[in-house]
Chimera marker file (.cmm) of the C-alpha trace (Angstrom):
<marker_set name="trace">
<marker id="1" x="78.607" y="176.020" z="141.529" r="1" g="1" b="0" radius="0.5"/>
<marker id="2" x="74.834" y="176.535" z="141.367" r="1" g="1" b="0" radius="0.5"/>
<marker id="3" x="72.243" y="174.427" z="143.081" r="1" g="1" b="0" radius="0.5"/>
<marker id="4" x="68.493" y="174.692" z="143.524" r="1" g="1" b="0" radius="0.5"/>
<marker id="5" x="66.835" y="174.176" z="146.902" r="1" g="1" b="0" radius="0.5"/>
<marker id="6" x="64.678" y="171.074" z="146.446" r="1" g="1" b="0" radius="0.5"/>
<marker id="7" x="63.041" y="170.475" z="149.814" r="1" g="1" b="0" radius="0.5"/>
<marker id="8" x="62.944" y="171.352" z="153.486" r="1" g="1" b="0" radius="0.5"/>
<marker id="9" x="62.724" y="168.289" z="155.716" r="1" g="1" b="0" radius="0.5"/>
<marker id="10" x="61.249" y="167.800" z="159.164" r="1" g="1" b="0" radius="0.5"/>
<marker id="11" x="62.065" y="164.791" z="161.343" r="1" g="1" b="0" radius="0.5"/>
<marker id="12" x="58.995" y="163.800" z="163.362" r="1" g="1" b="0" radius="0.5"/>
<marker id="13" x="58.227" y="161.602" z="166.335" r="1" g="1" b="0" radius="0.5"/>
<marker id="14" x="54.547" y="161.231" z="165.446" r="1" g="1" b="0" radius="0.5"/>
<marker id="15" x="53.663" y="161.616" z="161.762" r="1" g="1" b="0" radius="0.5"/>
<marker id="16" x="49.892" y="161.935" z="162.283" r="1" g="1" b="0" radius="0.5"/>
<marker id="17" x="50.251" y="164.646" z="164.936" r="1" g="1" b="0" radius="0.5"/>
<marker id="18" x="52.726" y="166.612" z="162.863" r="1" g="1" b="0" radius="0.5"/>
<marker id="19" x="50.610" y="166.441" z="159.708" r="1" g="1" b="0" radius="0.5"/>
<marker id="20" x="47.506" y="167.478" z="161.675" r="1" g="1" b="0" radius="0.5"/>
<marker id="21" x="49.349" y="170.618" z="162.791" r="1" g="1" b="0" radius="0.5"/>
<marker id="22" x="50.362" y="171.559" z="159.246" r="1" g="1" b="0" radius="0.5"/>
<marker id="23" x="46.886" y="170.796" z="157.887" r="1" g="1" b="0" radius="0.5"/>
<marker id="24" x="45.565" y="173.429" z="160.296" r="1" g="1" b="0" radius="0.5"/>
<marker id="25" x="47.841" y="175.920" z="158.539" r="1" g="1" b="0" radius="0.5"/>
<marker id="26" x="46.374" y="175.074" z="155.143" r="1" g="1" b="0" radius="0.5"/>
<marker id="27" x="48.630" y="172.394" z="153.689" r="1" g="1" b="0" radius="0.5"/>
<marker id="28" x="46.727" y="169.807" z="151.683" r="1" g="1" b="0" radius="0.5"/>
<marker id="29" x="47.928" y="166.492" z="153.113" r="1" g="1" b="0" radius="0.5"/>
<marker id="30" x="45.849" y="163.363" z="152.507" r="1" g="1" b="0" radius="0.5"/>
<marker id="31" x="44.610" y="161.468" z="155.596" r="1" g="1" b="0" radius="0.5"/>
<marker id="32" x="46.304" y="158.246" z="154.484" r="1" g="1" b="0" radius="0.5"/>
<marker id="33" x="49.673" y="160.015" z="154.834" r="1" g="1" b="0" radius="0.5"/>
<marker id="34" x="49.310" y="159.845" z="158.631" r="1" g="1" b="0" radius="0.5"/>
<marker id="35" x="50.561" y="156.239" z="158.657" r="1" g="1" b="0" radius="0.5"/>
<marker id="36" x="53.440" y="156.733" z="156.226" r="1" g="1" b="0" radius="0.5"/>
<marker id="37" x="57.115" y="156.932" z="157.249" r="1" g="1" b="0" radius="0.5"/>
<marker id="38" x="57.856" y="159.589" z="154.574" r="1" g="1" b="0" radius="0.5"/>
<marker id="39" x="55.508" y="162.296" z="153.280" r="1" g="1" b="0" radius="0.5"/>
<marker id="40" x="56.073" y="165.038" z="150.694" r="1" g="1" b="0" radius="0.5"/>
<marker id="41" x="53.997" y="168.113" z="149.909" r="1" g="1" b="0" radius="0.5"/>
<marker id="42" x="54.839" y="170.202" z="146.864" r="1" g="1" b="0" radius="0.5"/>
<marker id="43" x="54.504" y="173.903" z="147.543" r="1" g="1" b="0" radius="0.5"/>
<marker id="44" x="53.869" y="176.681" z="145.025" r="1" g="1" b="0" radius="0.5"/>
<marker id="45" x="57.036" y="177.231" z="143.022" r="1" g="1" b="0" radius="0.5"/>
<marker id="46" x="58.097" y="173.589" z="143.200" r="1" g="1" b="0" radius="0.5"/>
<marker id="47" x="59.768" y="173.539" z="146.621" r="1" g="1" b="0" radius="0.5"/>
<marker id="48" x="58.731" y="170.540" z="148.744" r="1" g="1" b="0" radius="0.5"/>
<marker id="49" x="58.121" y="170.207" z="152.448" r="1" g="1" b="0" radius="0.5"/>
<marker id="50" x="59.063" y="166.684" z="153.544" r="1" g="1" b="0" radius="0.5"/>
<marker id="51" x="58.374" y="164.768" z="156.751" r="1" g="1" b="0" radius="0.5"/>
<marker id="52" x="60.310" y="161.675" z="157.852" r="1" g="1" b="0" radius="0.5"/>
<marker id="53" x="59.844" y="159.664" z="161.003" r="1" g="1" b="0" radius="0.5"/>
<marker id="54" x="62.812" y="159.180" z="163.321" r="1" g="1" b="0" radius="0.5"/>
<marker id="55" x="62.813" y="155.503" z="162.300" r="1" g="1" b="0" radius="0.5"/>
<marker id="56" x="63.064" y="156.419" z="158.606" r="1" g="1" b="0" radius="0.5"/>
<marker id="57" x="65.985" y="158.726" z="159.285" r="1" g="1" b="0" radius="0.5"/>
<marker id="58" x="67.740" y="156.034" z="161.301" r="1" g="1" b="0" radius="0.5"/>
<marker id="59" x="67.352" y="153.737" z="158.289" r="1" g="1" b="0" radius="0.5"/>
<marker id="60" x="69.953" y="155.739" z="156.365" r="1" g="1" b="0" radius="0.5"/>
<marker id="61" x="71.665" y="157.612" z="159.219" r="1" g="1" b="0" radius="0.5"/>
<marker id="62" x="71.799" y="155.281" z="162.248" r="1" g="1" b="0" radius="0.5"/>
<marker id="63" x="73.834" y="157.772" z="164.271" r="1" g="1" b="0" radius="0.5"/>
<marker id="64" x="71.332" y="160.633" z="163.947" r="1" g="1" b="0" radius="0.5"/>
<marker id="65" x="70.290" y="162.172" z="167.257" r="1" g="1" b="0" radius="0.5"/>
<marker id="66" x="67.678" y="164.872" z="167.834" r="1" g="1" b="0" radius="0.5"/>
<marker id="67" x="69.127" y="168.333" z="168.400" r="1" g="1" b="0" radius="0.5"/>
<marker id="68" x="69.183" y="169.725" z="171.914" r="1" g="1" b="0" radius="0.5"/>
<marker id="69" x="68.386" y="173.260" z="172.943" r="1" g="1" b="0" radius="0.5"/>
<marker id="70" x="66.395" y="175.693" z="170.848" r="1" g="1" b="0" radius="0.5"/>
<marker id="71" x="65.441" y="175.226" z="167.237" r="1" g="1" b="0" radius="0.5"/>
<marker id="72" x="67.585" y="176.938" z="164.597" r="1" g="1" b="0" radius="0.5"/>
<marker id="73" x="64.953" y="176.747" z="161.889" r="1" g="1" b="0" radius="0.5"/>
<marker id="74" x="61.572" y="178.406" z="161.627" r="1" g="1" b="0" radius="0.5"/>
<marker id="75" x="58.760" y="178.121" z="159.137" r="1" g="1" b="0" radius="0.5"/>
<marker id="76" x="56.565" y="181.125" z="158.379" r="1" g="1" b="0" radius="0.5"/>
<marker id="77" x="52.924" y="181.061" z="157.265" r="1" g="1" b="0" radius="0.5"/>
<marker id="78" x="51.426" y="184.280" z="155.948" r="1" g="1" b="0" radius="0.5"/>
<marker id="79" x="47.768" y="185.167" z="156.456" r="1" g="1" b="0" radius="0.5"/>
<marker id="80" x="45.669" y="187.796" z="154.707" r="1" g="1" b="0" radius="0.5"/>
<marker id="81" x="44.733" y="189.768" z="157.838" r="1" g="1" b="0" radius="0.5"/>
<marker id="82" x="46.041" y="190.394" z="161.351" r="1" g="1" b="0" radius="0.5"/>
<marker id="83" x="42.811" y="188.924" z="162.758" r="1" g="1" b="0" radius="0.5"/>
<marker id="84" x="43.593" y="185.625" z="161.022" r="1" g="1" b="0" radius="0.5"/>
<marker id="85" x="46.965" y="185.505" z="162.782" r="1" g="1" b="0" radius="0.5"/>
<marker id="86" x="45.249" y="185.927" z="166.142" r="1" g="1" b="0" radius="0.5"/>
<marker id="87" x="42.616" y="183.296" z="165.305" r="1" g="1" b="0" radius="0.5"/>
<marker id="88" x="45.190" y="180.774" z="164.049" r="1" g="1" b="0" radius="0.5"/>
<marker id="89" x="47.345" y="181.220" z="167.158" r="1" g="1" b="0" radius="0.5"/>
<marker id="90" x="44.338" y="180.817" z="169.462" r="1" g="1" b="0" radius="0.5"/>
<marker id="91" x="43.113" y="177.733" z="167.583" r="1" g="1" b="0" radius="0.5"/>
<marker id="92" x="46.495" y="175.984" z="167.612" r="1" g="1" b="0" radius="0.5"/>
<marker id="93" x="47.074" y="176.685" z="171.307" r="1" g="1" b="0" radius="0.5"/>
<marker id="94" x="43.528" y="175.523" z="172.166" r="1" g="1" b="0" radius="0.5"/>
<marker id="95" x="44.311" y="172.245" z="170.384" r="1" g="1" b="0" radius="0.5"/>
<marker id="96" x="47.296" y="171.685" z="172.665" r="1" g="1" b="0" radius="0.5"/>
<marker id="97" x="50.137" y="172.955" z="170.496" r="1" g="1" b="0" radius="0.5"/>
<marker id="98" x="52.725" y="175.045" z="172.321" r="1" g="1" b="0" radius="0.5"/>
<marker id="99" x="52.383" y="178.786" z="171.977" r="1" g="1" b="0" radius="0.5"/>
<marker id="100" x="55.814" y="180.418" z="172.106" r="1" g="1" b="0" radius="0.5"/>
<marker id="101" x="54.939" y="184.104" z="171.642" r="1" g="1" b="0" radius="0.5"/>
<marker id="102" x="51.400" y="185.464" z="171.619" r="1" g="1" b="0" radius="0.5"/>
<marker id="103" x="50.378" y="187.722" z="168.720" r="1" g="1" b="0" radius="0.5"/>
<marker id="104" x="51.928" y="191.180" z="168.742" r="1" g="1" b="0" radius="0.5"/>
<marker id="105" x="52.315" y="194.130" z="166.410" r="1" g="1" b="0" radius="0.5"/>
<marker id="106" x="55.923" y="193.890" z="165.256" r="1" g="1" b="0" radius="0.5"/>
<marker id="107" x="58.014" y="196.998" z="164.621" r="1" g="1" b="0" radius="0.5"/>
<marker id="108" x="58.428" y="195.952" z="160.971" r="1" g="1" b="0" radius="0.5"/>
<marker id="109" x="54.701" y="196.387" z="160.268" r="1" g="1" b="0" radius="0.5"/>
<marker id="110" x="53.313" y="192.883" z="160.671" r="1" g="1" b="0" radius="0.5"/>
<marker id="111" x="51.020" y="191.111" z="163.094" r="1" g="1" b="0" radius="0.5"/>
<marker id="112" x="53.210" y="188.250" z="164.301" r="1" g="1" b="0" radius="0.5"/>
<marker id="113" x="52.966" y="185.198" z="166.548" r="1" g="1" b="0" radius="0.5"/>
<marker id="114" x="55.068" y="182.096" z="167.122" r="1" g="1" b="0" radius="0.5"/>
<marker id="115" x="53.929" y="178.550" z="167.910" r="1" g="1" b="0" radius="0.5"/>
<marker id="116" x="55.855" y="175.284" z="168.040" r="1" g="1" b="0" radius="0.5"/>
<marker id="117" x="54.920" y="172.295" z="165.939" r="1" g="1" b="0" radius="0.5"/>
<marker id="118" x="54.713" y="168.906" z="167.716" r="1" g="1" b="0" radius="0.5"/>
<marker id="119" x="58.480" y="168.413" z="167.306" r="1" g="1" b="0" radius="0.5"/>
<marker id="120" x="59.475" y="171.797" z="168.723" r="1" g="1" b="0" radius="0.5"/>
<marker id="121" x="60.113" y="173.625" z="165.444" r="1" g="1" b="0" radius="0.5"/>
<marker id="122" x="59.263" y="177.310" z="165.471" r="1" g="1" b="0" radius="0.5"/>
<marker id="123" x="56.360" y="178.266" z="163.221" r="1" g="1" b="0" radius="0.5"/>
<marker id="124" x="55.800" y="181.964" z="162.632" r="1" g="1" b="0" radius="0.5"/>
<marker id="125" x="52.326" y="183.264" z="161.834" r="1" g="1" b="0" radius="0.5"/>
<marker id="126" x="52.264" y="186.665" z="160.151" r="1" g="1" b="0" radius="0.5"/>
<marker id="127" x="50.177" y="189.196" z="158.247" r="1" g="1" b="0" radius="0.5"/>
<marker id="128" x="50.751" y="192.753" z="157.112" r="1" g="1" b="0" radius="0.5"/>
<marker id="129" x="49.284" y="195.293" z="159.518" r="1" g="1" b="0" radius="0.5"/>
<marker id="130" x="46.644" y="197.366" z="157.773" r="1" g="1" b="0" radius="0.5"/>
<link id1="1" id2="2" r="1" g="1" b="0" radius="0.2"/>
<link id1="2" id2="3" r="1" g="1" b="0" radius="0.2"/>
<link id1="3" id2="4" r="1" g="1" b="0" radius="0.2"/>
<link id1="4" id2="5" r="1" g="1" b="0" radius="0.2"/>
<link id1="5" id2="6" r="1" g="1" b="0" radius="0.2"/>
<link id1="6" id2="7" r="1" g="1" b="0" radius="0.2"/>
<link id1="7" id2="8" r="1" g="1" b="0" radius="0.2"/>
<link id1="8" id2="9" r="1" g="1" b="0" radius="0.2"/>
<link id1="9" id2="10" r="1" g="1" b="0" radius="0.2"/>
<link id1="10" id2="11" r="1" g="1" b="0" radius="0.2"/>
<link id1="11" id2="12" r="1" g="1" b="0" radius="0.2"/>
<link id1="12" id2="13" r="1" g="1" b="0" radius="0.2"/>
<link id1="13" id2="14" r="1" g="1" b="0" radius="0.2"/>
<link id1="14" id2="15" r="1" g="1" b="0" radius="0.2"/>
<link id1="15" id2="16" r="1" g="1" b="0" radius="0.2"/>
<link id1="16" id2="17" r="1" g="1" b="0" radius="0.2"/>
<link id1="17" id2="18" r="1" g="1" b="0" radius="0.2"/>
<link id1="18" id2="19" r="1" g="1" b="0" radius="0.2"/>
<link id1="19" id2="20" r="1" g="1" b="0" radius="0.2"/>
<link id1="20" id2="21" r="1" g="1" b="0" radius="0.2"/>
<link id1="21" id2="22" r="1" g="1" b="0" radius="0.2"/>
<link id1="22" id2="23" r="1" g="1" b="0" radius="0.2"/>
<link id1="23" id2="24" r="1" g="1" b="0" radius="0.2"/>
<link id1="24" id2="25" r="1" g="1" b="0" radius="0.2"/>
<link id1="25" id2="26" r="1" g="1" b="0" radius="0.2"/>
<link id1="26" id2="27" r="1" g="1" b="0" radius="0.2"/>
<link id1="27" id2="28" r="1" g="1" b="0" radius="0.2"/>
<link id1="28" id2="29" r="1" g="1" b="0" radius="0.2"/>
<link id1="29" id2="30" r="1" g="1" b="0" radius="0.2"/>
<link id1="30" id2="31" r="1" g="1" b="0" radius="0.2"/>
<link id1="31" id2="32" r="1" g="1" b="0" radius="0.2"/>
<link id1="32" id2="33" r="1" g="1" b="0" radius="0.2"/>
<link id1="33" id2="34" r="1" g="1" b="0" radius="0.2"/>
<link id1="34" id2="35" r="1" g="1" b="0" radius="0.2"/>
<link id1="35" id2="36" r="1" g="1" b="0" radius="0.2"/>
<link id1="36" id2="37" r="1" g="1" b="0" radius="0.2"/>
<link id1="37" id2="38" r="1" g="1" b="0" radius="0.2"/>
<link id1="38" id2="39" r="1" g="1" b="0" radius="0.2"/>
<link id1="39" id2="40" r="1" g="1" b="0" radius="0.2"/>
<link id1="40" id2="41" r="1" g="1" b="0" radius="0.2"/>
<link id1="41" id2="42" r="1" g="1" b="0" radius="0.2"/>
<link id1="42" id2="43" r="1" g="1" b="0" radius="0.2"/>
<link id1="43" id2="44" r="1" g="1" b="0" radius="0.2"/>
<link id1="44" id2="45" r="1" g="1" b="0" radius="0.2"/>
<link id1="45" id2="46" r="1" g="1" b="0" radius="0.2"/>
<link id1="46" id2="47" r="1" g="1" b="0" radius="0.2"/>
<link id1="47" id2="48" r="1" g="1" b="0" radius="0.2"/>
<link id1="48" id2="49" r="1" g="1" b="0" radius="0.2"/>
<link id1="49" id2="50" r="1" g="1" b="0" radius="0.2"/>
<link id1="50" id2="51" r="1" g="1" b="0" radius="0.2"/>
<link id1="51" id2="52" r="1" g="1" b="0" radius="0.2"/>
<link id1="52" id2="53" r="1" g="1" b="0" radius="0.2"/>
<link id1="53" id2="54" r="1" g="1" b="0" radius="0.2"/>
<link id1="54" id2="55" r="1" g="1" b="0" radius="0.2"/>
<link id1="55" id2="56" r="1" g="1" b="0" radius="0.2"/>
<link id1="56" id2="57" r="1" g="1" b="0" radius="0.2"/>
<link id1="57" id2="58" r="1" g="1" b="0" radius="0.2"/>
<link id1="58" id2="59" r="1" g="1" b="0" radius="0.2"/>
<link id1="59" id2="60" r="1" g="1" b="0" radius="0.2"/>
<link id1="60" id2="61" r="1" g="1" b="0" radius="0.2"/>
<link id1="61" id2="62" r="1" g="1" b="0" radius="0.2"/>
<link id1="62" id2="63" r="1" g="1" b="0" radius="0.2"/>
<link id1="63" id2="64" r="1" g="1" b="0" radius="0.2"/>
<link id1="64" id2="65" r="1" g="1" b="0" radius="0.2"/>
<link id1="65" id2="66" r="1" g="1" b="0" radius="0.2"/>
<link id1="66" id2="67" r="1" g="1" b="0" radius="0.2"/>
<link id1="67" id2="68" r="1" g="1" b="0" radius="0.2"/>
<link id1="68" id2="69" r="1" g="1" b="0" radius="0.2"/>
<link id1="69" id2="70" r="1" g="1" b="0" radius="0.2"/>
<link id1="70" id2="71" r="1" g="1" b="0" radius="0.2"/>
<link id1="71" id2="72" r="1" g="1" b="0" radius="0.2"/>
<link id1="72" id2="73" r="1" g="1" b="0" radius="0.2"/>
<link id1="73" id2="74" r="1" g="1" b="0" radius="0.2"/>
<link id1="74" id2="75" r="1" g="1" b="0" radius="0.2"/>
<link id1="75" id2="76" r="1" g="1" b="0" radius="0.2"/>
<link id1="76" id2="77" r="1" g="1" b="0" radius="0.2"/>
<link id1="77" id2="78" r="1" g="1" b="0" radius="0.2"/>
<link id1="78" id2="79" r="1" g="1" b="0" radius="0.2"/>
<link id1="79" id2="80" r="1" g="1" b="0" radius="0.2"/>
<link id1="80" id2="81" r="1" g="1" b="0" radius="0.2"/>
<link id1="81" id2="82" r="1" g="1" b="0" radius="0.2"/>
<link id1="82" id2="83" r="1" g="1" b="0" radius="0.2"/>
<link id1="83" id2="84" r="1" g="1" b="0" radius="0.2"/>
<link id1="84" id2="85" r="1" g="1" b="0" radius="0.2"/>
<link id1="85" id2="86" r="1" g="1" b="0" radius="0.2"/>
<link id1="86" id2="87" r="1" g="1" b="0" radius="0.2"/>
<link id1="87" id2="88" r="1" g="1" b="0" radius="0.2"/>
<link id1="88" id2="89" r="1" g="1" b="0" radius="0.2"/>
<link id1="89" id2="90" r="1" g="1" b="0" radius="0.2"/>
<link id1="90" id2="91" r="1" g="1" b="0" radius="0.2"/>
<link id1="91" id2="92" r="1" g="1" b="0" radius="0.2"/>
<link id1="92" id2="93" r="1" g="1" b="0" radius="0.2"/>
<link id1="93" id2="94" r="1" g="1" b="0" radius="0.2"/>
<link id1="94" id2="95" r="1" g="1" b="0" radius="0.2"/>
<link id1="95" id2="96" r="1" g="1" b="0" radius="0.2"/>
<link id1="96" id2="97" r="1" g="1" b="0" radius="0.2"/>
<link id1="97" id2="98" r="1" g="1" b="0" radius="0.2"/>
<link id1="98" id2="99" r="1" g="1" b="0" radius="0.2"/>
<link id1="99" id2="100" r="1" g="1" b="0" radius="0.2"/>
<link id1="100" id2="101" r="1" g="1" b="0" radius="0.2"/>
<link id1="101" id2="102" r="1" g="1" b="0" radius="0.2"/>
<link id1="102" id2="103" r="1" g="1" b="0" radius="0.2"/>
<link id1="103" id2="104" r="1" g="1" b="0" radius="0.2"/>
<link id1="104" id2="105" r="1" g="1" b="0" radius="0.2"/>
<link id1="105" id2="106" r="1" g="1" b="0" radius="0.2"/>
<link id1="106" id2="107" r="1" g="1" b="0" radius="0.2"/>
<link id1="107" id2="108" r="1" g="1" b="0" radius="0.2"/>
<link id1="108" id2="109" r="1" g="1" b="0" radius="0.2"/>
<link id1="109" id2="110" r="1" g="1" b="0" radius="0.2"/>
<link id1="110" id2="111" r="1" g="1" b="0" radius="0.2"/>
<link id1="111" id2="112" r="1" g="1" b="0" radius="0.2"/>
<link id1="112" id2="113" r="1" g="1" b="0" radius="0.2"/>
<link id1="113" id2="114" r="1" g="1" b="0" radius="0.2"/>
<link id1="114" id2="115" r="1" g="1" b="0" radius="0.2"/>
<link id1="115" id2="116" r="1" g="1" b="0" radius="0.2"/>
<link id1="116" id2="117" r="1" g="1" b="0" radius="0.2"/>
<link id1="117" id2="118" r="1" g="1" b="0" radius="0.2"/>
<link id1="118" id2="119" r="1" g="1" b="0" radius="0.2"/>
<link id1="119" id2="120" r="1" g="1" b="0" radius="0.2"/>
<link id1="120" id2="121" r="1" g="1" b="0" radius="0.2"/>
<link id1="121" id2="122" r="1" g="1" b="0" radius="0.2"/>
<link id1="122" id2="123" r="1" g="1" b="0" radius="0.2"/>
<link id1="123" id2="124" r="1" g="1" b="0" radius="0.2"/>
<link id1="124" id2="125" r="1" g="1" b="0" radius="0.2"/>
<link id1="125" id2="126" r="1" g="1" b="0" radius="0.2"/>
<link id1="126" id2="127" r="1" g="1" b="0" radius="0.2"/>
<link id1="127" id2="128" r="1" g="1" b="0" radius="0.2"/>
<link id1="128" id2="129" r="1" g="1" b="0" radius="0.2"/>
<link id1="129" id2="130" r="1" g="1" b="0" radius="0.2"/>
</marker_set>
């Protein structure tokens, strides 16, 4: 059996707040999407990132409950320079998003940081170190 990954979905409590976070990381999401219950963004290569409100998810899966404990999924956004990682981390934290791990020079040769999106998903920020 062969299948192709079509999309990665995020269940959100507050669509506008979630989309604002991902706009800061460079995703082109129209302002009118803030009031929608379902939003899709096509990424390079055809993969989609999809957001659904809790209410939308309950519309087809009434028994769905948010996970407890730590997140098992992370998204990674790559920047051109280590300084951009630092700046992005500082900007997101200054806007009230939760910083999980401040920027550091990882053993594998990247500048790395971790923030949480408004729904607690881990978002890695990375760039190759010089």
